[in-house]
N, C-alpha and C positions, 0 to 999 in steps of 0.2 A: 464815210464806210465804217470807220476803227470803233467807233462807238455802239453801233448795231452788236460787232461781234464782240464790244467788253462788257454787253448786257447783257446778249442769249445765256450764256453759263449761267452767271448767277438768278435768272429768270427764271430759267428752267429747271433748277435745282429748287429755288422757291416753290415752286407750282406742283411740284413732285413732295416736297416734303407735307405742302396744305393736305395733299390727298392724302399720305400716310398717316396723317395728324386722323382727319377726321374718318380714315378707316378703321383705325384705334378707337375712339371714341363712338364710331356706331358698333364695334361688335363686342363692345363692354356689356357685359348683362346679358341681358334676353333669357332665348330658348337653352342655349346651351352654358349658362354659367354654371347650373347644378353639375353636368354633367364635367366643366373646364375643372371646377376644384376641385371635384373627386377626383379628378387623377394627377390635381397638386399633391393634393395630400398624402394618394399613393406612392406619388414618386419622393414626396419628400419623407414621407414613415418608411420604406427601401432604403433610404442613403441614410437615417438614422439606425435602421439597424444593421448596414454593411459598419458603418461606423461602429457602431455602441460591441459589436460581435467582437469574444475572442480571438485574436490572431493566431491560428497552429506554429506553433513551433517559435513563439518568441521569447526572448531572452529573460 
């Protein structure tokens, strides 16, 4: 029975990893793609504007 306890964790991790990959692939694109792209574009623009703005009190 030691072999069963040795094989269970890798099998469980493989099943969950496969489920994760399937979920990621299924959620790519679809109806929400434009909304997700807009959210990412807004976040990138906000990050760039903060990075490029002059800092107050700089030497």
